[in-house]
Residue frames as qw, qx, qy, qz and C-alpha x, y, z in Angstrom:
[[0.533, 0.541, 0.518, 0.394, -43.94, -18.10, 36.87],
 [0.243, -0.290, 0.078, 0.922, -42.65, -14.81, 35.34],
 [0.162, 0.676, 0.656, 0.294, -45.73, -12.75, 34.40],
 [0.140, -0.963, -0.215, -0.087, -45.74, -9.48, 36.31],
 [0.680, 0.050, -0.066, 0.729, -42.72, -7.23, 36.05],
 [0.118, -0.979, -0.165, 0.027, -42.06, -3.79, 37.59],
 [0.612, 0.311, -0.113, 0.718, -39.09, -1.52, 36.93],
 [0.387, -0.745, -0.332, 0.430, -38.17, 0.95, 39.71],
 [0.355, 0.719, 0.119, 0.585, -37.77, 4.60, 38.77],
 [0.511, -0.658, -0.209, 0.513, -35.55, 6.86, 40.78],
 [0.180, 0.967, -0.058, -0.169, -34.29, 10.38, 40.06],
 [0.070, -0.734, 0.621, 0.265, -31.23, 10.40, 37.83],
 [0.838, 0.090, 0.538, 0.006, -32.08, 7.02, 36.19],
 [0.113, -0.392, 0.642, 0.649, -30.09, 6.25, 33.12],
 [0.690, 0.361, -0.011, -0.628, -32.47, 6.09, 30.21],
 [0.535, 0.367, -0.722, -0.242, -30.60, 3.31, 28.37],
 [0.067, 0.114, -0.935, 0.328, -30.57, 0.98, 31.46],
 [0.486, 0.264, 0.495, -0.670, -34.28, 1.68, 32.06],
 [0.652, 0.426, -0.287, -0.558, -34.83, 0.95, 28.35],
 [0.198, 0.285, -0.937, -0.041, -33.13, -2.41, 28.73],
 [0.220, 0.150, 0.860, -0.436, -35.79, -3.60, 31.11],
 [0.529, 0.481, 0.212, -0.666, -38.64, -2.02, 29.09],
 [0.440, 0.466, -0.614, -0.461, -37.32, -3.61, 25.92],
 [0.152, 0.104, -0.983, 0.016, -37.11, -7.18, 27.28],
 [0.012, 0.311, 0.879, -0.360, -40.35, -7.10, 29.34],
 [0.215, 0.516, 0.363, -0.745, -42.47, -4.21, 28.21],
 [0.300, 0.328, -0.490, -0.750, -43.02, -4.93, 24.49],
 [0.795, 0.193, 0.422, -0.391, -45.91, -6.93, 23.13],
 [0.121, 0.441, -0.788, -0.412, -44.48, -9.64, 20.95],
 [0.644, 0.137, 0.668, -0.348, -47.58, -11.87, 20.93],
 [0.682, 0.586, -0.162, -0.407, -47.56, -11.77, 17.13],
 [0.440, 0.490, -0.753, 0.007, -44.66, -14.24, 17.30],
 [0.834, -0.294, -0.455, -0.102, -46.25, -16.37, 20.03],
 [0.421, 0.184, -0.556, 0.693, -44.06, -14.85, 22.74],
 [0.326, -0.613, -0.650, 0.310, -45.47, -14.08, 26.22],
 [0.008, -0.707, -0.073, -0.703, -46.79, -10.61, 27.07],
 [0.418, -0.194, -0.630, 0.626, -45.76, -9.44, 30.52],
 [0.233, -0.902, -0.351, -0.097, -47.88, -7.26, 32.82],
 [0.605, 0.051, -0.135, 0.783, -45.23, -4.54, 32.94],
 [0.145, -0.956, -0.215, -0.140, -45.13, -1.20, 34.73],
 [0.440, 0.360, -0.319, 0.759, -42.55, 1.49, 35.51],
 [0.525, -0.722, -0.448, 0.049, -42.94, 2.32, 39.15],
 [0.174, 0.718, -0.222, 0.637, -41.81, 5.63, 40.71],
 [0.640, -0.352, -0.536, 0.424, -40.22, 5.64, 44.15],
 [0.303, -0.325, -0.195, 0.875, -40.03, 9.46, 44.35],
 [0.275, 0.565, 0.132, -0.766, -43.03, 11.06, 42.79],
 [0.734, 0.487, 0.460, -0.112, -44.92, 10.72, 39.52],
 [0.606, 0.772, -0.039, 0.186, -42.38, 12.68, 37.33],
 [0.653, -0.613, 0.238, 0.374, -38.58, 12.35, 37.68],
 [0.315, 0.845, -0.387, -0.193, -35.61, 13.76, 35.79],
 [0.967, 0.082, -0.009, 0.243, -33.06, 11.40, 34.27],
 [0.553, -0.542, 0.188, 0.604, -29.35, 12.03, 34.06],
 [0.402, 0.286, 0.476, 0.728, -29.81, 13.43, 30.58],
 [0.015, -0.268, -0.182, 0.946, -30.52, 17.15, 30.58],
 [0.399, 0.143, -0.182, -0.887, -34.09, 18.12, 29.95],
 [0.545, -0.073, -0.760, -0.347, -35.48, 14.58, 29.89],
 [0.451, -0.190, 0.588, -0.644, -38.17, 13.49, 32.48],
 [0.329, -0.099, -0.911, -0.227, -40.00, 10.27, 32.88],
 [0.520, -0.182, 0.261, -0.792, -43.61, 10.19, 34.21],
 [0.342, -0.080, -0.929, -0.120, -45.61, 7.27, 35.53],
 [0.559, -0.494, -0.086, -0.660, -48.92, 6.81, 37.34],
 [0.869, -0.221, -0.442, 0.021, -47.62, 3.81, 39.34],
 [0.268, -0.772, 0.430, -0.384, -46.32, 4.06, 42.90],
 [0.002, 0.422, -0.884, 0.203, -44.55, 1.61, 45.21],
 [0.680, 0.001, 0.551, -0.484, -47.76, -0.31, 45.92],
 [0.787, 0.470, -0.242, -0.319, -47.45, -1.75, 42.44],
 [0.217, 0.520, -0.821, 0.090, -44.39, -3.71, 43.58],
 [0.548, -0.199, 0.680, -0.445, -46.56, -5.88, 45.84],
 [0.865, 0.295, 0.294, -0.279, -47.95, -7.88, 42.89],
 [0.452, 0.709, -0.507, -0.190, -44.72, -8.23, 40.90],
 [0.990, -0.047, 0.028, 0.128, -43.00, -11.54, 40.13],
 [0.700, 0.102, 0.020, 0.707, -39.83, -9.56, 39.20],
 [0.112, -0.974, -0.079, 0.183, -38.68, -6.13, 40.33],
 [0.733, 0.288, 0.062, 0.614, -35.89, -4.61, 38.25],
 [0.273, -0.878, -0.040, 0.391, -33.69, -1.72, 39.39],
 [0.649, 0.650, 0.040, 0.393, -31.95, 0.12, 36.49],
 [0.587, -0.136, -0.152, 0.783, -28.79, 2.13, 37.00],
 [0.031, 0.947, 0.276, 0.163, -28.63, 5.84, 37.64],
 [0.355, 0.634, -0.287, 0.624, -26.35, 8.79, 38.22],
 [0.107, -0.520, 0.541, -0.653, -24.72, 8.94, 41.67],
 [0.842, -0.315, -0.312, -0.306, -26.43, 5.76, 42.81],
 [0.746, 0.027, -0.508, 0.430, -23.27, 4.86, 44.67],
 [0.259, 0.107, -0.386, 0.879, -23.45, 8.04, 46.81],
 [0.382, -0.336, -0.087, -0.856, -27.03, 8.80, 47.44],
 [0.266, 0.053, 0.841, -0.467, -29.70, 7.63, 49.91],
 [0.272, -0.212, -0.765, -0.544, -32.90, 5.91, 48.96],
 [0.574, -0.367, -0.023, -0.732, -36.52, 6.15, 50.22],
 [0.280, -0.210, 0.860, -0.372, -37.03, 3.84, 53.22],
 [0.743, 0.244, 0.337, -0.524, -40.33, 2.86, 51.77],
 [0.700, 0.526, -0.434, -0.211, -38.59, 1.49, 48.62],
 [0.160, 0.436, -0.859, 0.217, -36.03, -0.46, 50.66],
 [0.516, -0.027, 0.686, -0.513, -38.84, -1.95, 52.80],
 [0.791, 0.384, 0.045, -0.474, -40.76, -2.88, 49.69],
 [0.550, 0.531, -0.641, -0.072, -37.72, -4.69, 48.24],
 [0.104, -0.292, 0.880, -0.360, -37.08, -6.59, 51.45],
 [0.654, 0.143, 0.521, -0.530, -40.69, -7.70, 51.63],
 [0.719, 0.499, -0.287, -0.390, -40.60, -8.72, 47.97],
 [0.385, 0.438, -0.810, 0.068, -37.64, -11.04, 48.48],
 [0.316, -0.164, 0.787, -0.504, -39.20, -12.46, 51.66],
 [0.729, 0.286, 0.389, -0.486, -42.28, -13.56, 49.73],
 [0.722, 0.047, 0.628, 0.286, -40.19, -15.05, 46.90],
 [0.459, 0.878, 0.108, -0.075, -40.24, -12.24, 44.37],
 [0.752, 0.096, 0.133, 0.639, -37.05, -11.95, 42.28],
 [0.010, -0.951, 0.025, 0.308, -35.17, -8.63, 42.20],
 [0.776, 0.290, 0.239, 0.507, -32.76, -7.78, 39.40],
 [0.152, -0.853, 0.075, 0.494, -30.30, -4.84, 39.19],
 [0.706, 0.587, 0.120, 0.377, -28.63, -3.34, 36.14],
 [0.449, 0.501, -0.221, 0.706, -25.19, -1.87, 36.74],
 [0.098, 0.255, -0.483, 0.832, -25.26, 0.69, 39.65],
 [0.659, -0.384, -0.214, -0.611, -28.82, -0.32, 40.56],
 [0.743, -0.096, -0.626, 0.217, -27.12, -2.88, 42.70],
 [0.157, 0.203, -0.464, 0.848, -26.44, -0.13, 45.26],
 [0.592, -0.288, -0.065, -0.750, -30.16, 0.04, 45.85],
 [0.885, -0.157, -0.418, -0.130, -30.24, -3.67, 46.64],
 [0.546, 0.118, -0.562, 0.610, -27.23, -3.28, 48.92],
 [0.167, -0.305, 0.273, -0.897, -28.95, -0.44, 50.80],
 [0.775, -0.249, -0.147, -0.562, -31.90, -2.83, 51.36],
 [0.481, -0.474, 0.707, -0.209, -29.55, -5.45, 52.75],
 [0.922, 0.257, 0.127, -0.261, -30.17, -7.91, 49.93],
 [0.610, 0.609, -0.500, 0.088, -26.52, -8.41, 49.09],
 [0.372, -0.615, 0.623, -0.309, -25.50, -9.65, 52.49],
 [0.640, -0.168, 0.747, -0.063, -24.03, -13.18, 52.19],
 [0.770, 0.535, 0.343, -0.064, -24.52, -13.16, 48.44],
 [0.499, -0.058, 0.445, 0.741, -22.29, -13.01, 45.40],
 [0.330, 0.840, 0.316, -0.292, -23.04, -10.04, 43.13],
 [0.572, 0.239, 0.358, 0.698, -21.97, -8.38, 39.95],
 [0.034, 0.906, 0.186, -0.378, -21.55, -4.77, 39.07],
 [0.569, 0.785, -0.104, 0.222, -19.81, -2.70, 36.38],
 [0.784, 0.005, -0.250, 0.568, -16.07, -2.96, 36.97],
 [0.149, 0.572, -0.107, 0.799, -15.92, 0.84, 37.55],
 [0.521, -0.597, 0.069, -0.606, -18.08, 0.55, 40.68],
 [0.838, -0.112, -0.533, 0.041, -16.68, -2.78, 42.06],
 [0.422, 0.121, -0.552, 0.709, -14.28, -1.34, 44.69],
 [0.258, -0.271, 0.183, -0.909, -16.94, 1.08, 46.01],
 [0.791, -0.233, -0.335, -0.456, -19.60, -1.63, 46.21],
 [0.762, -0.064, -0.575, 0.290, -17.24, -3.92, 48.14],
 [0.201, 0.213, -0.446, 0.846, -16.38, -1.01, 50.48],
 [0.455, -0.249, 0.072, -0.852, -19.95, -0.11, 51.27],
 [0.891, -0.138, -0.021, -0.431, -21.24, -3.66, 51.56],
 [0.021, 0.555, -0.828, 0.080, -18.41, -5.76, 53.08],
 [0.608, -0.032, 0.741, -0.283, -20.81, -8.72, 53.75],
 [0.786, 0.550, 0.082, -0.271, -21.35, -9.05, 49.97],
 [0.647, -0.203, 0.555, 0.482, -18.98, -10.99, 47.63],
 [0.404, 0.792, -0.057, -0.454, -18.38, -8.71, 44.76],
 [0.740, 0.078, 0.539, 0.395, -17.36, -10.41, 41.55],
 [0.067, 0.738, -0.085, -0.666, -15.92, -7.53, 39.43],
 [0.070, -0.362, 0.712, 0.597, -15.18, -9.43, 36.27],
 [0.219, 0.269, 0.929, 0.127, -18.42, -11.22, 35.42],
 [0.139, -0.299, -0.466, -0.821, -21.42, -10.21, 33.32],
 [0.582, -0.429, -0.039, -0.689, -24.06, -11.21, 35.85],
 [0.077, 0.156, -0.907, 0.385, -24.65, -13.29, 38.95],
 [0.635, -0.329, -0.426, -0.554, -27.77, -15.33, 39.73],
 [0.128, 0.073, -0.824, 0.547, -28.13, -15.75, 43.41],
 [0.410, -0.443, -0.597, -0.528, -31.84, -16.52, 43.26],
 [0.324, 0.778, 0.533, 0.068, -33.93, -14.52, 44.13],
 [0.064, -0.892, 0.119, 0.431, -31.35, -11.73, 43.69],
 [0.759, 0.376, 0.308, 0.434, -29.91, -11.29, 40.20],
 [0.133, -0.870, 0.108, 0.462, -27.24, -8.57, 39.63],
 [0.768, 0.463, 0.260, 0.357, -25.55, -7.56, 36.43],
 [0.490, -0.283, 0.112, 0.817, -22.72, -5.35, 35.20],
 [0.032, 0.317, -0.192, -0.928, -22.95, -2.70, 32.44],
 [0.552, 0.309, -0.049, -0.773, -25.69, -2.02, 29.95],
 [0.613, 0.261, -0.645, -0.375, -25.30, -5.04, 27.69],
 [0.182, 0.081, -0.919, 0.340, -24.88, -7.30, 30.75],
 [0.431, 0.168, 0.464, -0.755, -28.34, -6.13, 31.93],
 [0.712, 0.278, -0.303, -0.569, -29.79, -7.51, 28.72],
 [0.466, 0.227, -0.855, 0.027, -27.89, -10.74, 29.29],
 [0.073, -0.009, 0.807, -0.586, -29.25, -11.03, 32.85],
 [0.582, 0.217, 0.204, -0.756, -32.79, -10.38, 31.78],
 [0.712, 0.319, -0.480, -0.401, -32.61, -12.92, 29.00],
 [0.230, 0.214, -0.910, 0.270, -30.96, -15.41, 31.37],
 [0.307, 0.079, 0.679, -0.662, -33.94, -15.11, 33.68],
 [0.729, 0.296, -0.077, -0.613, -36.46, -15.56, 30.82],
 [0.543, 0.340, -0.760, -0.110, -34.43, -18.59, 29.67],
 [0.044, 0.145, -0.878, 0.453, -34.51, -19.98, 33.20],
 [0.413, 0.213, 0.559, -0.687, -38.26, -19.41, 33.76],
 [0.675, 0.496, 0.190, -0.512, -39.75, -19.83, 30.30],
 [0.860, 0.124, 0.457, 0.191, -37.24, -21.79, 28.30],
 [0.416, -0.275, 0.438, 0.748, -34.73, -21.20, 25.51],
 [0.272, 0.502, 0.663, 0.484, -37.31, -20.77, 22.79],
 [0.091, -0.938, -0.333, 0.012, -38.90, -17.71, 24.47],
 [0.416, -0.719, 0.181, 0.527, -35.47, -16.21, 25.37],
 [0.456, -0.039, 0.581, 0.673, -34.14, -16.80, 21.85],
 [0.211, 0.692, 0.601, 0.339, -37.28, -15.27, 20.34],
 [0.180, -0.955, -0.147, 0.183, -36.99, -12.10, 22.37],
 [0.477, -0.533, 0.379, 0.588, -33.25, -11.91, 21.61],
 [0.441, 0.291, 0.627, 0.573, -33.90, -12.36, 17.88],
 [0.078, 0.887, 0.411, 0.195, -36.38, -9.44, 17.92],
 [0.309, -0.913, 0.077, 0.257, -33.80, -7.30, 19.83],
 [0.699, 0.639, -0.237, 0.216, -30.97, -8.43, 17.60],
 [0.244, -0.735, 0.575, -0.265, -28.77, -9.45, 20.45],
 [0.342, 0.234, -0.908, 0.058, -26.95, -12.67, 21.33],
 [0.709, -0.416, -0.359, -0.442, -29.51, -15.02, 23.00],
 [0.856, -0.507, -0.086, 0.039, -27.16, -16.39, 25.57],
 [0.373, 0.650, -0.502, 0.433, -23.90, -15.13, 27.06],
 [0.711, -0.261, -0.578, 0.302, -22.54, -17.03, 30.04],
 [0.361, -0.919, -0.104, -0.121, -22.74, -14.99, 33.19],
 [0.733, -0.533, 0.170, 0.386, -19.13, -15.84, 34.02],
 [0.648, 0.533, 0.196, 0.507, -17.83, -14.25, 30.87],
 [0.445, -0.269, -0.144, 0.842, -15.35, -11.43, 31.40],
 [0.152, 0.859, 0.334, -0.357, -16.78, -7.91, 31.33],
 [0.235, 0.927, -0.212, -0.201, -13.86, -6.31, 29.63],
 [0.895, 0.064, 0.222, 0.381, -11.22, -7.87, 27.38],
 [0.126, -0.826, 0.272, 0.477, -8.16, -5.75, 27.08],
 [0.810, 0.459, 0.254, 0.263, -6.81, -5.71, 23.47],
 [0.306, -0.784, 0.196, 0.504, -3.44, -3.98, 23.62],
 [0.310, -0.227, 0.681, 0.623, -2.51, -5.18, 20.17],
 [0.529, 0.370, -0.116, -0.755, -4.41, -4.22, 17.00],
 [0.798, 0.170, 0.571, -0.089, -6.22, -7.01, 15.29],
 [0.063, -0.425, 0.640, 0.637, -4.47, -7.99, 12.12],
 [0.653, 0.290, -0.317, -0.624, -5.97, -9.19, 8.87],
 [0.672, 0.120, -0.731, -0.017, -4.64, -12.62, 9.75],
 [0.530, -0.550, 0.348, -0.543, -6.15, -13.39, 13.15],
 [0.446, 0.257, -0.857, 0.027, -4.36, -16.53, 14.05],
 [0.125, 0.002, 0.810, -0.573, -5.92, -16.88, 17.50],
 [0.586, 0.244, 0.153, -0.758, -9.31, -16.30, 16.00],
 [0.648, 0.306, -0.604, -0.349, -8.70, -19.11, 13.53],
 [0.244, 0.125, -0.917, 0.291, -7.70, -21.43, 16.36],
 [0.361, 0.113, 0.550, -0.744, -10.84, -20.47, 18.33],
 [0.701, 0.279, -0.174, -0.633, -12.98, -21.39, 15.29],
 [0.560, 0.242, -0.788, -0.076, -11.22, -24.70, 15.01],
 [0.007, 0.072, -0.834, 0.546, -11.67, -25.39, 18.73],
 [0.553, 0.155, 0.261, -0.776, -15.44, -24.62, 18.42],
 [0.748, 0.286, -0.388, -0.456, -15.73, -27.14, 15.58],
 [0.693, 0.163, -0.691, 0.127, -13.80, -29.82, 17.47],
 [0.450, -0.610, 0.337, -0.559, -14.93, -29.67, 21.02],
 [0.972, -0.183, 0.053, -0.137, -14.69, -33.48, 21.30],
 [0.766, 0.419, -0.331, 0.356, -10.96, -33.41, 20.59],
 [0.679, -0.659, -0.020, 0.323, -8.35, -33.54, 23.38],
 [0.550, 0.693, -0.080, 0.458, -5.81, -30.88, 22.61],
 [0.635, -0.446, -0.177, 0.605, -2.77, -29.32, 24.34],
 [0.012, 0.912, -0.034, -0.409, -1.52, -25.76, 24.36],
 [0.316, -0.442, 0.635, 0.550, 1.46, -26.95, 22.32],
 [0.379, 0.341, 0.788, 0.345, -0.85, -28.43, 19.62],
 [0.161, 0.893, 0.407, -0.108, -2.94, -25.21, 19.50],
 [0.180, -0.802, 0.275, 0.499, 0.20, -23.06, 19.33],
 [0.400, -0.138, 0.739, 0.525, 1.44, -25.18, 16.46],
 [0.315, 0.636, 0.679, 0.186, -1.86, -24.61, 14.59],
 [0.046, 0.973, 0.169, -0.150, -1.44, -20.88, 15.10],
 [0.697, 0.483, -0.099, 0.521, 2.24, -21.05, 14.02],
 [0.174, -0.832, 0.261, -0.458, 3.32, -19.55, 17.35],
 [0.321, 0.220, -0.808, 0.443, 5.51, -20.63, 20.22],
 [0.439, -0.512, -0.738, 0.035, 3.45, -22.09, 23.11],
 [0.283, -0.476, -0.406, 0.728, 4.25, -19.18, 25.52],
 [0.048, 0.097, -0.255, -0.961, 3.55, -16.58, 22.82],
 [0.345, -0.336, -0.710, -0.514, 0.23, -18.32, 21.97],
 [0.410, -0.503, -0.690, 0.321, -0.79, -18.55, 25.59],
 [0.166, -0.390, -0.208, 0.881, -0.14, -14.83, 26.11],
 [0.152, 0.003, -0.461, -0.874, -1.90, -13.90, 22.86],
 [0.369, -0.398, -0.805, -0.239, -4.86, -16.10, 23.77],
 [0.298, -0.534, -0.557, 0.562, -5.21, -14.39, 27.18],
 [0.033, -0.282, 0.070, 0.956, -5.14, -10.94, 25.50],
 [0.269, -0.104, -0.609, -0.739, -7.77, -11.91, 22.92],
 [0.537, -0.376, -0.693, -0.301, -10.21, -13.83, 25.16],
 [0.365, -0.614, 0.315, -0.626, -9.45, -12.81, 28.80],
 [0.854, -0.334, 0.328, -0.228, -8.95, -16.44, 29.83],
 [0.264, -0.463, 0.810, 0.243, -6.77, -19.49, 29.24],
 [0.443, 0.187, -0.697, -0.532, -7.24, -22.01, 26.45],
 [0.172, -0.135, -0.953, 0.209, -8.35, -24.68, 29.00],
 [0.164, 0.405, 0.594, -0.675, -10.93, -22.49, 30.64],
 [0.390, 0.368, -0.247, -0.807, -12.19, -21.17, 27.25],
 [0.414, 0.077, -0.841, -0.341, -12.59, -24.76, 25.94],
 [0.073, -0.256, -0.886, 0.380, -14.26, -25.93, 29.16],
 [0.290, 0.399, 0.312, -0.812, -16.81, -23.07, 28.96],
 [0.458, 0.299, -0.482, -0.685, -17.57, -23.84, 25.36],
 [0.318, -0.023, -0.944, -0.081, -18.11, -27.51, 26.16],
 [0.055, 0.328, 0.735, -0.591, -20.47, -26.63, 28.95],
 [0.361, 0.405, -0.032, -0.840, -22.37, -24.24, 26.69],
 [0.443, 0.186, -0.716, -0.506, -22.66, -26.93, 23.98],
 [0.178, -0.153, -0.949, 0.208, -23.79, -29.49, 26.60],
 [0.236, 0.376, 0.467, -0.765, -26.48, -27.04, 27.73],
 [0.458, 0.334, -0.373, -0.735, -27.70, -26.72, 24.10],
 [0.404, 0.056, -0.884, -0.229, -27.89, -30.50, 23.71],
 [0.052, -0.244, -0.846, 0.472, -29.74, -30.88, 27.01],
 [0.306, 0.409, 0.240, -0.826, -32.24, -28.22, 25.99],
 [0.512, 0.458, -0.285, -0.669, -32.77, -29.16, 22.41],
 [0.553, 0.235, -0.765, -0.233, -32.32, -33.01, 22.17],
 [0.864, -0.363, 0.099, -0.334, -33.29, -36.19, 23.90],
 [0.667, 0.425, -0.579, 0.198, -29.77, -37.67, 23.59],
 [0.834, -0.432, -0.299, 0.167, -28.40, -39.69, 26.48],
 [0.363, -0.897, 0.223, 0.114, -25.96, -38.30, 28.98],
 [0.739, -0.231, 0.471, 0.422, -23.21, -40.55, 27.52],
 [0.538, 0.572, 0.421, 0.454, -23.83, -39.21, 24.05],
 [0.015, 0.979, 0.071, 0.193, -23.83, -35.64, 25.18],
 [0.576, -0.703, 0.321, 0.266, -20.70, -36.12, 27.20],
 [0.696, 0.016, 0.497, 0.518, -18.94, -37.62, 24.16],
 [0.379, 0.744, 0.365, 0.412, -20.20, -34.89, 21.73],
 [0.170, -0.975, -0.001, -0.140, -19.24, -32.08, 24.13],
 [0.496, 0.607, -0.491, 0.379, -15.79, -33.46, 24.73],
 [0.493, -0.620, 0.438, -0.425, -16.18, -34.63, 28.32],
 [0.251, 0.327, -0.911, -0.013, -15.76, -38.27, 27.51],
 [0.265, -0.277, -0.914, 0.132, -17.99, -39.78, 30.23],
 [0.355, -0.713, -0.459, -0.395, -21.27, -38.92, 31.80],
 [0.638, -0.598, -0.285, 0.392, -19.51, -38.69, 35.19],
 [0.452, -0.123, 0.066, 0.881, -17.05, -36.07, 33.87],
 [0.058, -0.526, -0.416, -0.740, -19.89, -34.17, 32.26],
 [0.503, -0.725, -0.458, -0.105, -21.72, -34.08, 35.54],
 [0.631, -0.416, -0.171, 0.632, -18.70, -33.00, 37.47],
 [0.293, 0.027, 0.196, 0.935, -17.89, -30.07, 35.22],
 [0.194, -0.583, -0.513, -0.599, -21.52, -29.08, 34.75],
 [0.536, -0.728, -0.414, 0.103, -22.08, -28.83, 38.49],
 [0.535, -0.322, -0.044, 0.780, -18.86, -26.85, 38.91],
 [0.168, 0.180, 0.336, 0.909, -19.88, -24.37, 36.21],
 [0.310, -0.405, -0.391, -0.766, -23.60, -24.03, 36.83],
 [0.249, -0.217, 0.618, -0.713, -24.33, -25.37, 40.20],
 [0.808, 0.091, 0.280, -0.510, -26.89, -27.98, 38.99],
 [0.537, -0.105, 0.808, 0.219, -26.64, -31.46, 37.54],
 [0.103, 0.112, -0.647, -0.748, -27.25, -32.07, 33.88],
 [0.136, -0.412, -0.893, -0.123, -30.45, -34.00, 34.68],
 [0.083, -0.665, -0.476, 0.570, -31.77, -31.13, 36.81],
 [0.013, 0.425, -0.272, -0.863, -30.91, -28.69, 34.03],
 [0.119, -0.107, -0.820, -0.549, -32.74, -30.79, 31.47],
 [0.102, -0.559, -0.811, 0.140, -35.81, -31.04, 33.67],
 [0.033, -0.586, -0.201, 0.784, -35.86, -27.21, 34.02],
 [0.164, 0.436, -0.368, -0.805, -35.98, -26.66, 30.28],
 [0.383, 0.067, -0.774, -0.500, -37.72, -29.76, 28.91],
 [0.749, -0.317, -0.057, -0.579, -39.96, -30.84, 31.80],
 [0.600, -0.438, 0.626, -0.239, -39.80, -33.71, 34.28],
 [0.935, 0.242, 0.233, -0.110, -40.40, -36.33, 31.62],
 [0.550, 0.759, -0.344, 0.051, -37.14, -35.41, 29.87],
 [0.242, -0.641, 0.703, -0.192, -34.92, -36.73, 32.67]]
């Protein structure tokens, strides 16, 4: 159960990335029926540390011993984290935490701390695209995924840039405490409640958006008609473009192909139906555009690594299956 959360403070910490963890886990939202976490900012290098912003310091009474009772240890990003050394006591504490089942979560360059502790070995991990090559060079036993928002290799969760840190935190809340809690926190923060971890970090837009966004109109139609079988040729005709032009424009606008985009939206919709309804697998498969429960199961396992029944049990309890 996610109750006790500690954020690790190191010299040069980025205030915004530290603030991401404080915002999700450190604010009392009990007035809306949301859980209150036992939250602390823990210093690894003394009680008062400077951030990367000139003249700003952060003080805390908590030392590394506070990590021993945490259910989640978050490591925010900081200046020069890819080039510095870390206190051996911190690295030992992180290793002990993972050994006893505590989750660790990094935001952006905080992943270098996890790498220094040996926690990335044999695991997939995410980082801001700017640091991806350096992370792969320093930790060749890790599988760096430079294009995704976050990676959940339980008990190690890694995320890319600032907003992706919010996504990873809310993903963990969603996983541990259900969509209602995650959605409630997201609503208070005024952020999207759920972005798929596999979503691209950075979508290049070499062309200016016009007042008539034909690809955007097609995307909206596809979202409304997930149960429809469509081809690129049919989508291109709807956009009044040649198929090759449409496919190229779609890649520029979304960072993926029409098929992959549609498949991701279908999985997301199936997730919603599994979380929020008691509909049968056949009905969910039909509504989400998979056709059969077998096809739903196949694509769901490929995308999320769990079966639809297991996913439903996670969010609605054993009786829901």
